[in-house]
N, CA, C and O atoms as CSV, one atom per row, in Angstrom:
chain,resi,resn,atom,element,x,y,z
A,1,MET,N,N,-23.920,49.192,-170.972
A,1,MET,CA,C,-24.077,50.060,-169.806
A,1,MET,C,C,-23.073,49.661,-168.728
A,1,MET,O,O,-22.815,48.478,-168.509
A,2,GLU,N,N,-22.537,50.626,-168.088
A,2,GLU,CA,C,-21.517,50.424,-167.064
A,2,GLU,C,C,-22.143,50.038,-165.722
A,2,GLU,O,O,-23.153,50.613,-165.317
A,3,ASN,N,N,-21.547,49.071,-165.040
A,3,ASN,CA,C,-21.983,48.719,-163.693
A,3,ASN,C,C,-21.235,49.584,-162.695
A,3,ASN,O,O,-20.006,49.548,-162.642
A,4,LYS,N,N,-21.948,50.348,-161.917
A,4,LYS,CA,C,-21.305,51.204,-160.921
A,4,LYS,C,C,-21.551,50.636,-159.533
A,4,LYS,O,O,-22.674,50.273,-159.184
A,5,GLN,N,N,-20.507,50.567,-158.767
A,5,GLN,CA,C,-20.615,50.130,-157.376
A,5,GLN,C,C,-20.871,51.353,-156.511
A,5,GLN,O,O,-20.194,52.372,-156.645
A,6,PHE,N,N,-21.834,51.248,-155.640
A,6,PHE,CA,C,-22.131,52.347,-154.733
A,6,PHE,C,C,-21.513,52.050,-153.378
A,6,PHE,O,O,-21.697,50.972,-152.812
A,7,ASP,N,N,-20.787,53.017,-152.880
A,7,ASP,CA,C,-20.179,52.870,-151.564
A,7,ASP,C,C,-20.987,53.697,-150.570
A,7,ASP,O,O,-20.469,54.620,-149.941
A,8,LEU,N,N,-22.254,53.352,-150.442
A,8,LEU,CA,C,-23.146,54.062,-149.540
A,8,LEU,C,C,-23.284,53.253,-148.265
A,8,LEU,O,O,-23.734,52.108,-148.282
A,9,ARG,N,N,-22.893,53.863,-147.168
A,9,ARG,CA,C,-23.015,53.200,-145.877
A,9,ARG,C,C,-23.973,54.026,-145.030
A,9,ARG,O,O,-23.881,55.252,-144.977
A,10,LEU,N,N,-24.887,53.336,-144.376
A,10,LEU,CA,C,-25.856,54.000,-143.509
A,10,LEU,C,C,-25.617,53.576,-142.073
A,10,LEU,O,O,-25.321,52.414,-141.790
A,11,TYR,N,N,-25.750,54.532,-141.176
A,11,TYR,CA,C,-25.564,54.254,-139.752
A,11,TYR,C,C,-26.854,54.504,-138.999
A,11,TYR,O,O,-27.545,55.495,-139.236
A,12,ARG,N,N,-27.170,53.600,-138.092
A,12,ARG,CA,C,-28.332,53.761,-137.229
A,12,ARG,C,C,-27.939,54.608,-136.017
A,12,ARG,O,O,-26.760,54.890,-135.803
A,13,LEU,N,N,-28.929,55.007,-135.236
A,13,LEU,CA,C,-28.718,55.949,-134.137
A,13,LEU,C,C,-27.629,55.533,-133.143
A,13,LEU,O,O,-26.805,56.377,-132.793
A,14,PRO,N,N,-27.576,54.290,-132.672
A,14,PRO,CA,C,-26.500,53.950,-131.719
A,14,PRO,C,C,-25.097,54.189,-132.278
A,14,PRO,O,O,-24.197,54.611,-131.553
A,15,ASP,N,N,-24.920,53.917,-133.566
A,15,ASP,CA,C,-23.609,54.165,-134.198
A,15,ASP,C,C,-23.313,55.658,-134.260
A,15,ASP,O,O,-22.198,56.091,-133.969
A,16,VAL,N,N,-24.328,56.450,-134.646
A,16,VAL,CA,C,-24.152,57.897,-134.742
A,16,VAL,C,C,-23.813,58.479,-133.375
A,16,VAL,O,O,-22.957,59.356,-133.262
A,17,CYS,N,N,-24.480,57.993,-132.350
A,17,CYS,CA,C,-24.165,58.440,-130.984
A,17,CYS,C,C,-22.727,58.101,-130.625
A,17,CYS,O,O,-22.024,58.916,-130.028
A,18,GLY,N,N,-22.294,56.919,-130.980
A,18,GLY,CA,C,-20.923,56.503,-130.695
A,18,GLY,C,C,-19.890,57.342,-131.425
A,18,GLY,O,O,-18.862,57.700,-130.851
A,19,PHE,N,N,-20.157,57.659,-132.694
A,19,PHE,CA,C,-19.221,58.453,-133.476
A,19,PHE,C,C,-19.133,59.888,-132.996
A,19,PHE,O,O,-18.057,60.485,-132.998
A,20,THR,N,N,-20.268,60.443,-132.585
A,20,THR,CA,C,-20.326,61.867,-132.269
A,20,THR,C,C,-20.182,62.183,-130.790
A,20,THR,O,O,-19.800,63.295,-130.427
A,21,GLY,N,N,-20.484,61.214,-129.935
A,21,GLY,CA,C,-20.474,61.476,-128.499
A,21,GLY,C,C,-21.723,62.194,-128.029
A,21,GLY,O,O,-21.785,62.651,-126.888
A,22,LEU,N,N,-22.715,62.298,-128.895
A,22,LEU,CA,C,-23.960,62.975,-128.545
A,22,LEU,C,C,-25.025,61.963,-128.161
A,22,LEU,O,O,-24.998,60.814,-128.600
A,23,ARG,N,N,-25.948,62.400,-127.349
A,23,ARG,CA,C,-27.082,61.558,-126.987
A,23,ARG,C,C,-28.216,61.787,-127.972
A,23,ARG,O,O,-28.226,62.764,-128.721
A,24,LYS,N,N,-29.165,60.872,-127.955
A,24,LYS,CA,C,-30.304,60.917,-128.876
A,24,LYS,C,C,-31.018,62.263,-128.838
A,24,LYS,O,O,-31.319,62.837,-129.884
A,25,SER,N,N,-31.288,62.762,-127.646
A,25,SER,CA,C,-32.028,64.026,-127.527
A,25,SER,C,C,-31.244,65.193,-128.120
A,25,SER,O,O,-31.832,66.085,-128.731
A,26,SER,N,N,-29.935,65.194,-127.950
A,26,SER,CA,C,-29.103,66.253,-128.524
A,26,SER,C,C,-29.084,66.178,-130.041
A,26,SER,O,O,-29.157,67.202,-130.721
A,27,ILE,N,N,-28.985,64.974,-130.565
A,27,ILE,CA,C,-28.972,64.799,-132.016
A,27,ILE,C,C,-30.260,65.328,-132.625
A,27,ILE,O,O,-30.224,66.081,-133.599
A,28,TYR,N,N,-31.401,64.941,-132.058
A,28,TYR,CA,C,-32.676,65.385,-132.627
A,28,TYR,C,C,-32.911,66.874,-132.424
A,28,TYR,O,O,-33.538,67.513,-133.269
A,29,ALA,N,N,-32.428,67.440,-131.333
A,29,ALA,CA,C,-32.534,68.896,-131.141
A,29,ALA,C,C,-31.680,69.630,-132.177
A,29,ALA,O,O,-32.098,70.655,-132.715
A,30,MET,N,N,-30.497,69.108,-132.452
A,30,MET,CA,C,-29.614,69.738,-133.433
A,30,MET,C,C,-30.151,69.578,-134.858
A,30,MET,O,O,-29.956,70.462,-135.692
A,31,ILE,N,N,-30.817,68.472,-135.140
A,31,ILE,CA,C,-31.461,68.300,-136.443
A,31,ILE,C,C,-32.539,69.368,-136.604
A,31,ILE,O,O,-32.662,69.991,-137.658
A,32,LYS,N,N,-33.304,69.564,-135.554
A,32,LYS,CA,C,-34.398,70.544,-135.595
A,32,LYS,C,C,-33.886,71.953,-135.862
A,32,LYS,O,O,-34.513,72.712,-136.601
A,33,ASP,N,N,-32.743,72.311,-135.262
A,33,ASP,CA,C,-32.220,73.668,-135.479
A,33,ASP,C,C,-31.259,73.765,-136.672
A,33,ASP,O,O,-30.687,74.824,-136.931
A,34,GLY,N,N,-31.089,72.652,-137.391
A,34,GLY,CA,C,-30.302,72.684,-138.624
A,34,GLY,C,C,-28.805,72.541,-138.454
A,34,GLY,O,O,-28.060,72.752,-139.411
A,35,SER,N,N,-28.343,72.191,-137.269
A,35,SER,CA,C,-26.906,72.087,-137.048
A,35,SER,C,C,-26.381,70.647,-137.076
A,35,SER,O,O,-25.215,70.407,-136.761
A,36,PHE,N,N,-27.227,69.702,-137.447
A,36,PHE,CA,C,-26.821,68.303,-137.563
A,36,PHE,C,C,-27.546,67.724,-138.770
A,36,PHE,O,O,-28.697,68.080,-139.022
A,37,PRO,N,N,-26.892,66.833,-139.526
A,37,PRO,CA,C,-27.540,66.285,-140.722
A,37,PRO,C,C,-28.793,65.475,-140.385
A,37,PRO,O,O,-28.830,64.730,-139.405
A,38,ALA,N,N,-29.799,65.640,-141.210
A,38,ALA,CA,C,-31.039,64.887,-141.037
A,38,ALA,C,C,-30.839,63.447,-141.511
A,38,ALA,O,O,-30.050,63.195,-142.421
A,39,PRO,N,N,-31.543,62.518,-140.904
A,39,PRO,CA,C,-31.450,61.128,-141.349
A,39,PRO,C,C,-32.276,60.902,-142.614
A,39,PRO,O,O,-33.074,61.748,-143.018
A,40,VAL,N,N,-32.066,59.751,-143.221
A,40,VAL,CA,C,-32.899,59.326,-144.343
A,40,VAL,C,C,-33.803,58.193,-143.856
A,40,VAL,O,O,-33.409,57.381,-143.019
A,41,ARG,N,N,-34.996,58.157,-144.385
A,41,ARG,CA,C,-35.942,57.108,-143.997
A,41,ARG,C,C,-35.572,55.826,-144.729
A,41,ARG,O,O,-35.426,55.829,-145.951
A,42,ILE,N,N,-35.421,54.732,-143.990
A,42,ILE,CA,C,-35.079,53.448,-144.598
A,42,ILE,C,C,-36.198,52.432,-144.432
A,42,ILE,O,O,-36.098,51.301,-144.908
A,43,GLY,N,N,-37.246,52.836,-143.764
A,43,GLY,CA,C,-38.402,51.974,-143.543
A,43,GLY,C,C,-39.525,52.814,-142.974
A,43,GLY,O,O,-39.371,54.018,-142.765
A,44,ARG,N,N,-40.641,52.182,-142.727
A,44,ARG,CA,C,-41.777,52.931,-142.195
A,44,ARG,C,C,-41.466,53.590,-140.856
A,44,ARG,O,O,-41.888,54.715,-140.589
A,45,ARG,N,N,-40.728,52.876,-140.026
A,45,ARG,CA,C,-40.394,53.404,-138.699
A,45,ARG,C,C,-38.900,53.378,-138.427
A,45,ARG,O,O,-38.475,53.267,-137.277
A,46,ALA,N,N,-38.106,53.482,-139.477
A,46,ALA,CA,C,-36.653,53.384,-139.301
A,46,ALA,C,C,-35.949,54.472,-140.105
A,46,ALA,O,O,-36.310,54.767,-141.244
A,47,VAL,N,N,-34.931,55.059,-139.474
A,47,VAL,CA,C,-34.105,56.054,-140.148
A,47,VAL,C,C,-32.639,55.696,-139.959
A,47,VAL,O,O,-32.276,54.929,-139.067
A,48,ALA,N,N,-31.810,56.267,-140.817
A,48,ALA,CA,C,-30.367,56.071,-140.709
A,48,ALA,C,C,-29.692,57.309,-141.282
A,48,ALA,O,O,-30.311,58.099,-141.994
A,49,TRP,N,N,-28.432,57.460,-140.963
A,49,TRP,CA,C,-27.657,58.608,-141.439
A,49,TRP,C,C,-26.644,58.119,-142.450
A,49,TRP,O,O,-26.085,57.032,-142.310
A,50,ARG,N,N,-26.408,58.938,-143.481
A,50,ARG,CA,C,-25.390,58.624,-144.480
A,50,ARG,C,C,-24.005,58.823,-143.871
A,50,ARG,O,O,-23.767,59.797,-143.157
A,51,GLN,N,N,-23.111,57.907,-144.155
A,51,GLN,CA,C,-21.743,57.981,-143.654
A,51,GLN,C,C,-21.104,59.312,-144.035
A,51,GLN,O,O,-20.447,59.949,-143.211
A,52,GLU,N,N,-21.297,59.730,-145.281
A,52,GLU,CA,C,-20.665,60.966,-145.747
A,52,GLU,C,C,-21.184,62.184,-144.989
A,52,GLU,O,O,-20.415,63.106,-144.716
A,53,ASP,N,N,-22.472,62.209,-144.643
A,53,ASP,CA,C,-23.025,63.342,-143.895
A,53,ASP,C,C,-22.437,63.421,-142.485
A,53,ASP,O,O,-22.083,64.500,-142.010
A,54,ILE,N,N,-22.338,62.274,-141.831
A,54,ILE,CA,C,-21.771,62.242,-140.477
A,54,ILE,C,C,-20.286,62.598,-140.533
A,54,ILE,O,O,-19.792,63.347,-139.691
A,55,GLY,N,N,-19.581,62.066,-141.516
A,55,GLY,CA,C,-18.157,62.375,-141.663
A,55,GLY,C,C,-17.908,63.858,-141.877
A,55,GLY,O,O,-16.993,64.429,-141.283
A,56,ARG,N,N,-18.719,64.486,-142.724
A,56,ARG,CA,C,-18.569,65.935,-142.953
A,56,ARG,C,C,-18.862,66.721,-141.683
A,56,ARG,O,O,-18.174,67.697,-141.383
A,57,TRP,N,N,-19.881,66.300,-140.932
A,57,TRP,CA,C,-20.226,67.000,-139.689
A,57,TRP,C,C,-19.066,66.889,-138.694
A,57,TRP,O,O,-18.690,67.878,-138.065
A,58,ILE,N,N,-18.510,65.704,-138.554
A,58,ILE,CA,C,-17.380,65.503,-137.636
A,58,ILE,C,C,-16.177,66.322,-138.084
A,58,ILE,O,O,-15.525,66.960,-137.258
A,59,ASP,N,N,-15.874,66.312,-139.379
A,59,ASP,CA,C,-14.740,67.092,-139.893
A,59,ASP,C,C,-14.936,68.587,-139.629
A,59,ASP,O,O,-13.989,69.284,-139.265
A,60,ALA,N,N,-16.155,69.071,-139.811
A,60,ALA,CA,C,-16.439,70.489,-139.556
A,60,ALA,C,C,-16.245,70.821,-138.076
A,60,ALA,O,O,-15.730,71.888,-137.742
A,61,ARG,N,N,-16.650,69.925,-137.205
A,61,ARG,CA,C,-16.470,70.140,-135.768
A,61,ARG,C,C,-14.991,70.144,-135.398
A,61,ARG,O,O,-14.554,70.955,-134.581
A,62,LYS,N,N,-14.226,69.243,-135.997
A,62,LYS,CA,C,-12.785,69.182,-135.716
A,62,LYS,C,C,-12.099,70.480,-136.110
A,62,LYS,O,O,-11.226,70.972,-135.396
A,63,SER,N,N,-12.500,71.031,-137.252
A,63,SER,CA,C,-11.837,72.248,-137.726
A,63,SER,C,C,-12.232,73.463,-136.888
A,63,SER,O,O,-11.442,74.399,-136.762
A,64,THR,N,N,-13.437,73.469,-136.312
A,64,THR,CA,C,-13.851,74.611,-135.500
A,64,THR,C,C,-13.454,74.464,-134.033
A,64,THR,O,O,-13.411,75.445,-133.291
A,65,GLU,N,N,-13.168,73.245,-133.630
A,65,GLU,CA,C,-12.816,73.006,-132.229
A,65,GLU,C,C,-11.426,72.409,-132.097
A,65,GLU,O,O,-11.192,71.580,-131.217
A,66,ALA,N,N,-10.513,72.808,-132.944
A,66,ALA,CA,C,-9.153,72.274,-132.896
A,66,ALA,C,C,-8.550,72.498,-131.515
A,66,ALA,O,O,-8.594,73.598,-130.965
A,67,GLY,N,N,-7.988,71.429,-130.973
A,67,GLY,CA,C,-7.349,71.527,-129.677
A,67,GLY,C,C,-8.282,71.276,-128.503
A,67,GLY,O,O,-7.833,71.257,-127.357
A,68,SER,N,N,-9.586,71.082,-128.765
A,68,SER,CA,C,-10.501,70.828,-127.651
A,68,SER,C,C,-10.482,69.350,-127.292
A,68,SER,O,O,-9.819,68.553,-127.956
A,69,HIS,N,N,-11.197,68.991,-126.259
A,69,HIS,CA,C,-11.217,67.604,-125.803
A,69,HIS,C,C,-11.917,66.702,-126.808
A,69,HIS,O,O,-12.700,67.172,-127.634
A,70,ALA,N,N,-11.635,65.417,-126.737
A,70,ALA,CA,C,-12.201,64.445,-127.666
A,70,ALA,C,C,-13.683,64.222,-127.362
A,70,ALA,O,O,-14.128,64.358,-126.223
A,71,LEU,N,N,-14.427,63.879,-128.403
A,71,LEU,CA,C,-15.839,63.570,-128.239
A,71,LEU,C,C,-15.968,62.191,-127.589
A,71,LEU,O,O,-15.266,61.254,-127.969
A,72,ALA,N,N,-16.857,62.073,-126.620
A,72,ALA,CA,C,-17.090,60.776,-125.971
A,72,ALA,C,C,-18.515,60.745,-125.461
A,72,ALA,O,O,-19.103,61.787,-125.170
A,73,GLY,N,N,-19.068,59.546,-125.352
A,73,GLY,CA,C,-20.428,59.392,-124.834
A,73,GLY,C,C,-21.149,58.280,-125.528
A,73,GLY,O,O,-20.585,57.571,-126.361
A,74,ALA,N,N,-22.419,58.130,-125.172
A,74,ALA,CA,C,-23.223,57.079,-125.759
A,74,ALA,C,C,-24.684,57.476,-125.770
A,74,ALA,O,O,-25.106,58.369,-125.036
A,75,CYS,N,N,-25.447,56.807,-126.608
A,75,CYS,CA,C,-26.888,57.064,-126.663
A,75,CYS,C,C,-27.567,56.505,-125.433
A,75,CYS,O,O,-27.198,55.443,-124.932
A,76,LYS,N,N,-28.541,57.211,-124.962
A,76,LYS,CA,C,-29.369,56.717,-123.854
A,76,LYS,C,C,-30.758,57.212,-124.039
A,76,LYS,O,O,-31.631,56.919,-123.222
């Protein structure tokens, strides 16, 4: 049997806020309306986002907002 290496990286909320420039409330509102990837549960009270999901979301935003200002901000 072949050994496969998984390149799965998970990001917690502060990292996602840093990458996207969105605040916690905006992220959860966008998850609710389906415009932001949902997190995966990693514990009873812990969630994280897949790197690939966040990367695709950022790439989609770049292509629809070409030429706009850069994303900036932090979770609060």
